[in-house]
mmCIF file of the N, C-alpha and C atoms, coordinates in Angstrom:
data_MODEL
# 
_entry.id   MODEL 
# 
loop_
_atom_site.group_PDB 
_atom_site.id 
_atom_site.type_symbol 
_atom_site.label_atom_id 
_atom_site.label_alt_id 
_atom_site.label_comp_id 
_atom_site.label_asym_id 
_atom_site.label_entity_id 
_atom_site.label_seq_id 
_atom_site.pdbx_PDB_ins_code 
_atom_site.Cartn_x 
_atom_site.Cartn_y 
_atom_site.Cartn_z 
_atom_site.occupancy 
_atom_site.B_iso_or_equiv 
_atom_site.pdbx_formal_charge 
_atom_site.auth_seq_id 
_atom_site.auth_comp_id 
_atom_site.auth_asym_id 
_atom_site.auth_atom_id 
_atom_site.pdbx_PDB_model_num 
ATOM 1   N N  . UNK A 1 1  ? 0.840  -1.170 0.000   1.00 0.00 ? 1  UNK A N  1 
ATOM 2   C CA . UNK A 1 1  ? 0.000  0.000  0.000   1.00 0.00 ? 1  UNK A CA 1 
ATOM 3   C C  . UNK A 1 1  ? 0.893  1.243  0.000   1.00 0.00 ? 1  UNK A C  1 
ATOM 4   N N  . UNK A 1 2  ? 0.578  2.191  -0.890  1.00 0.00 ? 2  UNK A N  1 
ATOM 5   C CA . UNK A 1 2  ? 1.318  3.444  -0.960  1.00 0.00 ? 2  UNK A CA 1 
ATOM 6   C C  . UNK A 1 2  ? 0.415  4.563  -0.459  1.00 0.00 ? 2  UNK A C  1 
ATOM 7   N N  . UNK A 1 3  ? 0.906  5.314  0.515   1.00 0.00 ? 3  UNK A N  1 
ATOM 8   C CA . UNK A 1 3  ? 0.163  6.424  1.110   1.00 0.00 ? 3  UNK A CA 1 
ATOM 9   C C  . UNK A 1 3  ? 0.928  7.707  0.800   1.00 0.00 ? 3  UNK A C  1 
ATOM 10  N N  . UNK A 1 4  ? 0.202  8.725  0.380   1.00 0.00 ? 4  UNK A N  1 
ATOM 11  C CA . UNK A 1 4  ? 0.804  10.016 0.066   1.00 0.00 ? 4  UNK A CA 1 
ATOM 12  C C  . UNK A 1 4  ? 0.421  11.030 1.138   1.00 0.00 ? 4  UNK A C  1 
ATOM 13  N N  . UNK A 1 5  ? 1.410  11.703 1.713   1.00 0.00 ? 5  UNK A N  1 
ATOM 14  C CA . UNK A 1 5  ? 1.096  12.785 2.646   1.00 0.00 ? 5  UNK A CA 1 
ATOM 15  C C  . UNK A 1 5  ? 0.461  13.925 1.851   1.00 0.00 ? 5  UNK A C  1 
ATOM 16  N N  . UNK A 1 6  ? -0.226 14.817 2.539   1.00 0.00 ? 6  UNK A N  1 
ATOM 17  C CA . UNK A 1 6  ? -0.798 15.986 1.859   1.00 0.00 ? 6  UNK A CA 1 
ATOM 18  C C  . UNK A 1 6  ? 0.298  16.807 1.188   1.00 0.00 ? 6  UNK A C  1 
ATOM 19  N N  . UNK A 1 7  ? 1.443  16.904 1.843   1.00 0.00 ? 7  UNK A N  1 
ATOM 20  C CA . UNK A 1 7  ? 2.584  17.623 1.273   1.00 0.00 ? 7  UNK A CA 1 
ATOM 21  C C  . UNK A 1 7  ? 3.011  16.978 -0.048  1.00 0.00 ? 7  UNK A C  1 
ATOM 22  N N  . UNK A 1 8  ? 3.111  15.652 -0.068  1.00 0.00 ? 8  UNK A N  1 
ATOM 23  C CA . UNK A 1 8  ? 3.520  14.948 -1.281  1.00 0.00 ? 8  UNK A CA 1 
ATOM 24  C C  . UNK A 1 8  ? 2.499  15.148 -2.402  1.00 0.00 ? 8  UNK A C  1 
ATOM 25  N N  . UNK A 1 9  ? 1.215  15.103 -2.083  1.00 0.00 ? 9  UNK A N  1 
ATOM 26  C CA . UNK A 1 9  ? 0.170  15.322 -3.096  1.00 0.00 ? 9  UNK A CA 1 
ATOM 27  C C  . UNK A 1 9  ? 0.298  16.712 -3.714  1.00 0.00 ? 9  UNK A C  1 
ATOM 28  N N  . UNK A 1 10 ? 0.568  17.696 -2.871  1.00 0.00 ? 10 UNK A N  1 
ATOM 29  C CA . UNK A 1 10 ? 0.732  19.071 -3.360  1.00 0.00 ? 10 UNK A CA 1 
ATOM 30  C C  . UNK A 1 10 ? 1.940  19.162 -4.287  1.00 0.00 ? 10 UNK A C  1 
ATOM 31  N N  . UNK A 1 11 ? 3.033  18.534 -3.896  1.00 0.00 ? 11 UNK A N  1 
ATOM 32  C CA . UNK A 1 11 ? 4.251  18.566 -4.717  1.00 0.00 ? 11 UNK A CA 1 
ATOM 33  C C  . UNK A 1 11 ? 4.050  17.820 -6.039  1.00 0.00 ? 11 UNK A C  1 
ATOM 34  N N  . UNK A 1 12 ? 3.273  16.753 -6.024  1.00 0.00 ? 12 UNK A N  1 
ATOM 35  C CA . UNK A 1 12 ? 2.974  16.026 -7.267  1.00 0.00 ? 12 UNK A CA 1 
ATOM 36  C C  . UNK A 1 12 ? 2.309  16.960 -8.270  1.00 0.00 ? 12 UNK A C  1 
ATOM 37  N N  . UNK A 1 13 ? 1.335  17.713 -7.809  1.00 0.00 ? 13 UNK A N  1 
ATOM 38  C CA . UNK A 1 13 ? 0.622  18.640 -8.697  1.00 0.00 ? 13 UNK A CA 1 
ATOM 39  C C  . UNK A 1 13 ? 1.550  19.758 -9.174  1.00 0.00 ? 13 UNK A C  1 
ATOM 40  N N  . UNK A 1 14 ? 2.275  20.367 -8.250  1.00 0.00 ? 14 UNK A N  1 
ATOM 41  C CA . UNK A 1 14 ? 3.151  21.490 -8.587  1.00 0.00 ? 14 UNK A CA 1 
ATOM 42  C C  . UNK A 1 14 ? 4.262  21.091 -9.553  1.00 0.00 ? 14 UNK A C  1 
ATOM 43  N N  . UNK A 1 15 ? 4.784  19.891 -9.378  1.00 0.00 ? 15 UNK A N  1 
ATOM 44  C CA . UNK A 1 15 ? 5.968  19.466 -10.133 1.00 0.00 ? 15 UNK A CA 1 
ATOM 45  C C  . UNK A 1 15 ? 5.633  18.512 -11.273 1.00 0.00 ? 15 UNK A C  1 
ATOM 46  N N  . UNK A 1 16 ? 4.339  18.309 -11.501 1.00 0.00 ? 16 UNK A N  1 
ATOM 47  C CA . UNK A 1 16 ? 3.870  17.457 -12.603 1.00 0.00 ? 16 UNK A CA 1 
ATOM 48  C C  . UNK A 1 16 ? 4.521  16.069 -12.561 1.00 0.00 ? 16 UNK A C  1 
ATOM 49  N N  . UNK A 1 17 ? 4.413  15.444 -11.409 1.00 0.00 ? 17 UNK A N  1 
ATOM 50  C CA . UNK A 1 17 ? 4.942  14.098 -11.211 1.00 0.00 ? 17 UNK A CA 1 
ATOM 51  C C  . UNK A 1 17 ? 3.765  13.137 -11.195 1.00 0.00 ? 17 UNK A C  1 
ATOM 52  N N  . UNK A 1 18 ? 3.827  12.128 -12.054 1.00 0.00 ? 18 UNK A N  1 
ATOM 53  C CA . UNK A 1 18 ? 2.736  11.171 -12.194 1.00 0.00 ? 18 UNK A CA 1 
ATOM 54  C C  . UNK A 1 18 ? 2.818  10.068 -11.146 1.00 0.00 ? 18 UNK A C  1 
ATOM 55  N N  . UNK A 1 19 ? 1.659  9.570  -10.766 1.00 0.00 ? 19 UNK A N  1 
ATOM 56  C CA . UNK A 1 19 ? 1.603  8.460  -9.808  1.00 0.00 ? 19 UNK A CA 1 
ATOM 57  C C  . UNK A 1 19 ? 2.349  7.246  -10.370 1.00 0.00 ? 19 UNK A C  1 
ATOM 58  N N  . UNK A 1 20 ? 2.250  7.017  -11.678 1.00 0.00 ? 20 UNK A N  1 
ATOM 59  C CA . UNK A 1 20 ? 2.946  5.883  -12.296 1.00 0.00 ? 20 UNK A CA 1 
ATOM 60  C C  . UNK A 1 20 ? 4.461  6.024  -12.166 1.00 0.00 ? 20 UNK A C  1 
ATOM 61  N N  . UNK A 1 21 ? 4.971  7.250  -12.225 1.00 0.00 ? 21 UNK A N  1 
ATOM 62  C CA . UNK A 1 21 ? 6.408  7.474  -12.046 1.00 0.00 ? 21 UNK A CA 1 
ATOM 63  C C  . UNK A 1 21 ? 6.826  7.173  -10.610 1.00 0.00 ? 21 UNK A C  1 
ATOM 64  N N  . UNK A 1 22 ? 5.991  7.552  -9.675  1.00 0.00 ? 22 UNK A N  1 
ATOM 65  C CA . UNK A 1 22 ? 6.284  7.300  -8.263  1.00 0.00 ? 22 UNK A CA 1 
ATOM 66  C C  . UNK A 1 22 ? 6.301  5.802  -7.986  1.00 0.00 ? 22 UNK A C  1 
ATOM 67  N N  . UNK A 1 23 ? 5.312  5.099  -8.499  1.00 0.00 ? 23 UNK A N  1 
ATOM 68  C CA . UNK A 1 23 ? 5.247  3.651  -8.298  1.00 0.00 ? 23 UNK A CA 1 
ATOM 69  C C  . UNK A 1 23 ? 6.472  2.979  -8.904  1.00 0.00 ? 23 UNK A C  1 
ATOM 70  N N  . UNK A 1 24 ? 6.865  3.400  -10.107 1.00 0.00 ? 24 UNK A N  1 
ATOM 71  C CA . UNK A 1 24 ? 8.051  2.826  -10.752 1.00 0.00 ? 24 UNK A CA 1 
ATOM 72  C C  . UNK A 1 24 ? 9.304  3.075  -9.919  1.00 0.00 ? 24 UNK A C  1 
ATOM 73  N N  . UNK A 1 25 ? 9.421  4.273  -9.350  1.00 0.00 ? 25 UNK A N  1 
ATOM 74  C CA . UNK A 1 25 ? 10.595 4.599  -8.531  1.00 0.00 ? 25 UNK A CA 1 
ATOM 75  C C  . UNK A 1 25 ? 10.623 3.790  -7.240  1.00 0.00 ? 25 UNK A C  1 
ATOM 76  N N  . UNK A 1 26 ? 9.453  3.524  -6.675  1.00 0.00 ? 26 UNK A N  1 
ATOM 77  C CA . UNK A 1 26 ? 9.385  2.728  -5.443  1.00 0.00 ? 26 UNK A CA 1 
ATOM 78  C C  . UNK A 1 26 ? 9.681  1.261  -5.735  1.00 0.00 ? 26 UNK A C  1 
ATOM 79  N N  . UNK A 1 27 ? 9.093  0.736  -6.810  1.00 0.00 ? 27 UNK A N  1 
ATOM 80  C CA . UNK A 1 27 ? 9.250  -0.688 -7.118  1.00 0.00 ? 27 UNK A CA 1 
ATOM 81  C C  . UNK A 1 27 ? 10.615 -1.028 -7.700  1.00 0.00 ? 27 UNK A C  1 
ATOM 82  N N  . UNK A 1 28 ? 11.231 -0.081 -8.400  1.00 0.00 ? 28 UNK A N  1 
ATOM 83  C CA . UNK A 1 28 ? 12.501 -0.367 -9.061  1.00 0.00 ? 28 UNK A CA 1 
ATOM 84  C C  . UNK A 1 28 ? 13.396 0.880  -9.068  1.00 0.00 ? 28 UNK A C  1 
ATOM 85  N N  . UNK A 1 29 ? 13.869 1.313  -7.902  1.00 0.00 ? 29 UNK A N  1 
ATOM 86  C CA . UNK A 1 29 ? 14.722 2.507  -7.861  1.00 0.00 ? 29 UNK A CA 1 
ATOM 87  C C  . UNK A 1 29 ? 16.100 2.220  -8.452  1.00 0.00 ? 29 UNK A C  1 
ATOM 88  N N  . UNK A 1 30 ? 16.710 3.245  -9.022  1.00 0.00 ? 30 UNK A N  1 
ATOM 89  C CA . UNK A 1 30 ? 18.078 3.109  -9.516  1.00 0.00 ? 30 UNK A CA 1 
ATOM 90  C C  . UNK A 1 30 ? 19.080 3.291  -8.384  1.00 0.00 ? 30 UNK A C  1 
ATOM 91  N N  . UNK A 1 31 ? 18.665 4.008  -7.343  1.00 0.00 ? 31 UNK A N  1 
ATOM 92  C CA . UNK A 1 31 ? 19.491 4.100  -6.136  1.00 0.00 ? 31 UNK A CA 1 
ATOM 93  C C  . UNK A 1 31 ? 18.585 4.291  -4.933  1.00 0.00 ? 31 UNK A C  1 
ATOM 94  N N  . UNK A 1 32 ? 19.076 3.846  -3.786  1.00 0.00 ? 32 UNK A N  1 
ATOM 95  C CA . UNK A 1 32 ? 18.314 3.954  -2.539  1.00 0.00 ? 32 UNK A CA 1 
ATOM 96  C C  . UNK A 1 32 ? 19.295 4.174  -1.394  1.00 0.00 ? 32 UNK A C  1 
ATOM 97  N N  . UNK A 1 33 ? 18.979 5.141  -0.544  1.00 0.00 ? 33 UNK A N  1 
ATOM 98  C CA . UNK A 1 33 ? 19.817 5.447  0.617   1.00 0.00 ? 33 UNK A CA 1 
ATOM 99  C C  . UNK A 1 33 ? 18.958 5.435  1.870   1.00 0.00 ? 33 UNK A C  1 
ATOM 100 N N  . UNK A 1 34 ? 19.413 4.739  2.878   1.00 0.00 ? 34 UNK A N  1 
ATOM 101 C CA . UNK A 1 34 ? 18.714 4.752  4.166   1.00 0.00 ? 34 UNK A CA 1 
ATOM 102 C C  . UNK A 1 34 ? 19.115 5.992  4.944   1.00 0.00 ? 34 UNK A C  1 
ATOM 103 N N  . UNK A 1 35 ? 18.145 6.587  5.609   1.00 0.00 ? 35 UNK A N  1 
ATOM 104 C CA . UNK A 1 35 ? 18.354 7.779  6.421   1.00 0.00 ? 35 UNK A CA 1 
ATOM 105 C C  . UNK A 1 35 ? 17.915 7.475  7.850   1.00 0.00 ? 35 UNK A C  1 
ATOM 106 N N  . UNK A 1 36 ? 18.010 8.469  8.706   1.00 0.00 ? 36 UNK A N  1 
ATOM 107 C CA . UNK A 1 36 ? 17.541 8.319  10.085  1.00 0.00 ? 36 UNK A CA 1 
ATOM 108 C C  . UNK A 1 36 ? 16.021 8.214  10.116  1.00 0.00 ? 36 UNK A C  1 
ATOM 109 N N  . UNK A 1 37 ? 15.488 7.731  11.217  1.00 0.00 ? 37 UNK A N  1 
ATOM 110 C CA . UNK A 1 37 ? 14.039 7.662  11.460  1.00 0.00 ? 37 UNK A CA 1 
ATOM 111 C C  . UNK A 1 37 ? 13.290 6.827  10.428  1.00 0.00 ? 37 UNK A C  1 
ATOM 112 N N  . UNK A 1 38 ? 13.905 5.752  9.948   1.00 0.00 ? 38 UNK A N  1 
ATOM 113 C CA . UNK A 1 38 ? 13.277 4.844  8.986   1.00 0.00 ? 38 UNK A CA 1 
ATOM 114 C C  . UNK A 1 38 ? 12.933 5.502  7.656   1.00 0.00 ? 38 UNK A C  1 
ATOM 115 N N  . UNK A 1 39 ? 13.578 6.598  7.323   1.00 0.00 ? 39 UNK A N  1 
ATOM 116 C CA . UNK A 1 39 ? 13.358 7.244  6.032   1.00 0.00 ? 39 UNK A CA 1 
ATOM 117 C C  . UNK A 1 39 ? 14.337 6.692  5.011   1.00 0.00 ? 39 UNK A C  1 
ATOM 118 N N  . UNK A 1 40 ? 13.900 6.689  3.749   1.00 0.00 ? 40 UNK A N  1 
ATOM 119 C CA . UNK A 1 40 ? 14.758 6.292  2.638   1.00 0.00 ? 40 UNK A CA 1 
ATOM 120 C C  . UNK A 1 40 ? 14.635 7.331  1.544   1.00 0.00 ? 40 UNK A C  1 
ATOM 121 N N  . UNK A 1 41 ? 15.720 7.522  0.804   1.00 0.00 ? 41 UNK A N  1 
ATOM 122 C CA . UNK A 1 41 ? 15.709 8.375  -0.374  1.00 0.00 ? 41 UNK A CA 1 
ATOM 123 C C  . UNK A 1 41 ? 15.883 7.460  -1.579  1.00 0.00 ? 41 UNK A C  1 
ATOM 124 N N  . UNK A 1 42 ? 14.916 7.510  -2.490  1.00 0.00 ? 42 UNK A N  1 
ATOM 125 C CA . UNK A 1 42 ? 14.944 6.702  -3.700  1.00 0.00 ? 42 UNK A CA 1 
ATOM 126 C C  . UNK A 1 42 ? 15.111 7.613  -4.903  1.00 0.00 ? 42 UNK A C  1 
ATOM 127 N N  . UNK A 1 43 ? 15.849 7.137  -5.915  1.00 0.00 ? 43 UNK A N  1 
ATOM 128 C CA . UNK A 1 43 ? 16.026 7.907  -7.145  1.00 0.00 ? 43 UNK A CA 1 
ATOM 129 C C  . UNK A 1 43 ? 15.781 7.013  -8.352  1.00 0.00 ? 43 UNK A C  1 
ATOM 130 N N  . UNK A 1 44 ? 15.166 7.629  -9.367  1.00 0.00 ? 44 UNK A N  1 
ATOM 131 C CA . UNK A 1 44 ? 14.956 6.923  -10.632 1.00 0.00 ? 44 UNK A CA 1 
ATOM 132 C C  . UNK A 1 44 ? 14.931 7.951  -11.752 1.00 0.00 ? 44 UNK A C  1 
ATOM 133 N N  . UNK A 1 45 ? 15.578 7.601  -12.849 1.00 0.00 ? 45 UNK A N  1 
ATOM 134 C CA . UNK A 1 45 ? 15.667 8.501  -13.995 1.00 0.00 ? 45 UNK A CA 1 
ATOM 135 C C  . UNK A 1 45 ? 14.469 8.305  -14.916 1.00 0.00 ? 45 UNK A C  1 
ATOM 136 N N  . UNK A 1 46 ? 13.922 9.428  -15.377 1.00 0.00 ? 46 UNK A N  1 
ATOM 137 C CA . UNK A 1 46 ? 12.851 9.446  -16.370 1.00 0.00 ? 46 UNK A CA 1 
ATOM 138 C C  . UNK A 1 46 ? 13.274 10.436 -17.446 1.00 0.00 ? 46 UNK A C  1 
ATOM 139 N N  . UNK A 1 47 ? 13.658 9.931  -18.598 1.00 0.00 ? 47 UNK A N  1 
ATOM 140 C CA . UNK A 1 47 ? 14.155 10.814 -19.652 1.00 0.00 ? 47 UNK A CA 1 
ATOM 141 C C  . UNK A 1 47 ? 15.423 11.500 -19.198 1.00 0.00 ? 47 UNK A C  1 
ATOM 142 N N  . UNK A 1 48 ? 15.417 12.827 -19.255 1.00 0.00 ? 48 UNK A N  1 
ATOM 143 C CA . UNK A 1 48 ? 16.609 13.578 -18.855 1.00 0.00 ? 48 UNK A CA 1 
ATOM 144 C C  . UNK A 1 48 ? 16.525 14.111 -17.427 1.00 0.00 ? 48 UNK A C  1 
ATOM 145 N N  . UNK A 1 49 ? 15.498 13.677 -16.675 1.00 0.00 ? 49 UNK A N  1 
ATOM 146 C CA . UNK A 1 49 ? 15.325 14.132 -15.293 1.00 0.00 ? 49 UNK A CA 1 
ATOM 147 C C  . UNK A 1 49 ? 15.412 12.955 -14.324 1.00 0.00 ? 49 UNK A C  1 
ATOM 148 N N  . UNK A 1 50 ? 15.792 13.255 -13.091 1.00 0.00 ? 50 UNK A N  1 
ATOM 149 C CA . UNK A 1 50 ? 15.855 12.240 -12.040 1.00 0.00 ? 50 UNK A CA 1 
ATOM 150 C C  . UNK A 1 50 ? 14.819 12.592 -10.980 1.00 0.00 ? 50 UNK A C  1 
ATOM 151 N N  . UNK A 1 51 ? 13.962 11.627 -10.681 1.00 0.00 ? 51 UNK A N  1 
ATOM 152 C CA . UNK A 1 51 ? 12.957 11.800 -9.638  1.00 0.00 ? 51 UNK A CA 1 
ATOM 153 C C  . UNK A 1 51 ? 13.540 11.307 -8.323  1.00 0.00 ? 51 UNK A C  1 
ATOM 154 N N  . UNK A 1 52 ? 13.446 12.129 -7.293  1.00 0.00 ? 52 UNK A N  1 
ATOM 155 C CA . UNK A 1 52 ? 13.894 11.731 -5.964  1.00 0.00 ? 52 UNK A CA 1 
ATOM 156 C C  . UNK A 1 52 ? 12.690 11.729 -5.032  1.00 0.00 ? 52 UNK A C  1 
ATOM 157 N N  . UNK A 1 53 ? 12.543 10.634 -4.287  1.00 0.00 ? 53 UNK A N  1 
ATOM 158 C CA . UNK A 1 53 ? 11.455 10.472 -3.330  1.00 0.00 ? 53 UNK A CA 1 
ATOM 159 C C  . UNK A 1 53 ? 12.031 10.313 -1.936  1.00 0.00 ? 53 UNK A C  1 
ATOM 160 N N  . UNK A 1 54 ? 11.376 10.897 -0.966  1.00 0.00 ? 54 UNK A N  1 
ATOM 161 C CA . UNK A 1 54 ? 11.681 10.622 0.438   1.00 0.00 ? 54 UNK A CA 1 
ATOM 162 C C  . UNK A 1 54 ? 10.492 9.829  0.951   1.00 0.00 ? 54 UNK A C  1 
ATOM 163 N N  . UNK A 1 55 ? 10.772 8.603  1.392   1.00 0.00 ? 55 UNK A N  1 
ATOM 164 C CA . UNK A 1 55 ? 9.695  7.715  1.833   1.00 0.00 ? 55 UNK A CA 1 
ATOM 165 C C  . UNK A 1 55 ? 9.973  7.180  3.230   1.00 0.00 ? 55 UNK A C  1 
ATOM 166 N N  . UNK A 1 56 ? 8.908  6.741  3.858   1.00 0.00 ? 56 UNK A N  1 
ATOM 167 C CA . UNK A 1 56 ? 8.995  6.003  5.114   1.00 0.00 ? 56 UNK A CA 1 
ATOM 168 C C  . UNK A 1 56 ? 8.346  4.660  4.836   1.00 0.00 ? 56 UNK A C  1 
ATOM 169 N N  . UNK A 1 57 ? 9.072  3.582  5.076   1.00 0.00 ? 57 UNK A N  1 
ATOM 170 C CA . UNK A 1 57 ? 8.498  2.269  4.784   1.00 0.00 ? 57 UNK A CA 1 
ATOM 171 C C  . UNK A 1 57 ? 8.304  1.481  6.063   1.00 0.00 ? 57 UNK A C  1 
ATOM 172 N N  . UNK A 1 58 ? 7.206  0.766  6.078   1.00 0.00 ? 58 UNK A N  1 
ATOM 173 C CA . UNK A 1 58 ? 6.877  -0.065 7.228   1.00 0.00 ? 58 UNK A CA 1 
ATOM 174 C C  . UNK A 1 58 ? 6.254  -1.353 6.740   1.00 0.00 ? 58 UNK A C  1 
ATOM 175 N N  . UNK A 1 59 ? 5.620  -2.061 7.630   1.00 0.00 ? 59 UNK A N  1 
ATOM 176 C CA . UNK A 1 59 ? 4.988  -3.320 7.257   1.00 0.00 ? 59 UNK A CA 1 
ATOM 177 C C  . UNK A 1 59 ? 3.874  -3.069 6.254   1.00 0.00 ? 59 UNK A C  1 
ATOM 178 N N  . UNK A 1 60 ? 4.044  -3.604 5.066   1.00 0.00 ? 60 UNK A N  1 
ATOM 179 C CA . UNK A 1 60 ? 3.025  -3.563 4.017   1.00 0.00 ? 60 UNK A CA 1 
ATOM 180 C C  . UNK A 1 60 ? 2.589  -2.169 3.604   1.00 0.00 ? 60 UNK A C  1 
ATOM 181 N N  . UNK A 1 61 ? 3.383  -1.136 3.895   1.00 0.00 ? 61 UNK A N  1 
ATOM 182 C CA . UNK A 1 61 ? 3.010  0.198  3.432   1.00 0.00 ? 61 UNK A CA 1 
ATOM 183 C C  . UNK A 1 61 ? 4.241  1.062  3.211   1.00 0.00 ? 61 UNK A C  1 
ATOM 184 N N  . UNK A 1 62 ? 4.083  1.991  2.292   1.00 0.00 ? 62 UNK A N  1 
ATOM 185 C CA . UNK A 1 62 ? 5.102  2.990  1.998   1.00 0.00 ? 62 UNK A CA 1 
ATOM 186 C C  . UNK A 1 62 ? 4.420  4.342  2.092   1.00 0.00 ? 62 UNK A C  1 
ATOM 187 N N  . UNK A 1 63 ? 5.005  5.249  2.855   1.00 0.00 ? 63 UNK A N  1 
ATOM 188 C CA . UNK A 1 63 ? 4.474  6.604  2.960   1.00 0.00 ? 63 UNK A CA 1 
ATOM 189 C C  . UNK A 1 63 ? 5.405  7.524  2.177   1.00 0.00 ? 63 UNK A C  1 
ATOM 190 N N  . UNK A 1 64 ? 4.853  8.193  1.163   1.00 0.00 ? 64 UNK A N  1 
ATOM 191 C CA . UNK A 1 64 ? 5.626  9.153  0.383   1.00 0.00 ? 64 UNK A CA 1 
ATOM 192 C C  . UNK A 1 64 ? 5.559  10.485 1.123   1.00 0.00 ? 64 UNK A C  1 
ATOM 193 N N  . UNK A 1 65 ? 6.714  10.934 1.608   1.00 0.00 ? 65 UNK A N  1 
ATOM 194 C CA . UNK A 1 65 ? 6.792  12.152 2.410   1.00 0.00 ? 65 UNK A CA 1 
ATOM 195 C C  . UNK A 1 65 ? 6.919  13.380 1.512   1.00 0.00 ? 65 UNK A C  1 
ATOM 196 N N  . UNK A 1 66 ? 7.850  13.328 0.566   1.00 0.00 ? 66 UNK A N  1 
ATOM 197 C CA . UNK A 1 66 ? 8.024  14.411 -0.401  1.00 0.00 ? 66 UNK A CA 1 
ATOM 198 C C  . UNK A 1 66 ? 8.700  13.856 -1.642  1.00 0.00 ? 66 UNK A C  1 
ATOM 199 N N  . UNK A 1 67 ? 8.681  14.630 -2.712  1.00 0.00 ? 67 UNK A N  1 
ATOM 200 C CA . UNK A 1 67 ? 9.247  14.192 -3.976  1.00 0.00 ? 67 UNK A CA 1 
ATOM 201 C C  . UNK A 1 67 ? 9.575  15.408 -4.823  1.00 0.00 ? 67 UNK A C  1 
ATOM 202 N N  . UNK A 1 68 ? 10.608 15.263 -5.672  1.00 0.00 ? 68 UNK A N  1 
ATOM 203 C CA . UNK A 1 68 ? 11.058 16.399 -6.480  1.00 0.00 ? 68 UNK A CA 1 
ATOM 204 C C  . UNK A 1 68 ? 11.954 15.894 -7.598  1.00 0.00 ? 68 UNK A C  1 
ATOM 205 N N  . UNK A 1 69 ? 12.099 16.746 -8.607  1.00 0.00 ? 69 UNK A N  1 
ATOM 206 C CA . UNK A 1 69 ? 13.012 16.468 -9.715  1.00 0.00 ? 69 UNK A CA 1 
ATOM 207 C C  . UNK A 1 69 ? 14.385 17.041 -9.387  1.00 0.00 ? 69 UNK A C  1 
ATOM 208 N N  . UNK A 1 70 ? 15.410 16.287 -9.718  1.00 0.00 ? 70 UNK A N  1 
ATOM 209 C CA . UNK A 1 70 ? 16.784 16.787 -9.571  1.00 0.00 ? 70 UNK A CA 1 
ATOM 210 C C  . UNK A 1 70 ? 17.248 17.344 -10.903 1.00 0.00 ? 70 UNK A C  1 
# 
């Protein structure tokens, strides 16, 4: 299950990031870094841009905290 914070939903609209791109980045990231507090940073390239997600993962769920293009 993927849950989007209100902040992440707002950023999706502002930055024109598709839900399908987010799912692809979560399911098959090109890089992943663990952070403090159970946060992870995932990256995946789409064309000439790189999508970066900050997520919190737990049992059977992923919470998308924020997302942006690099």
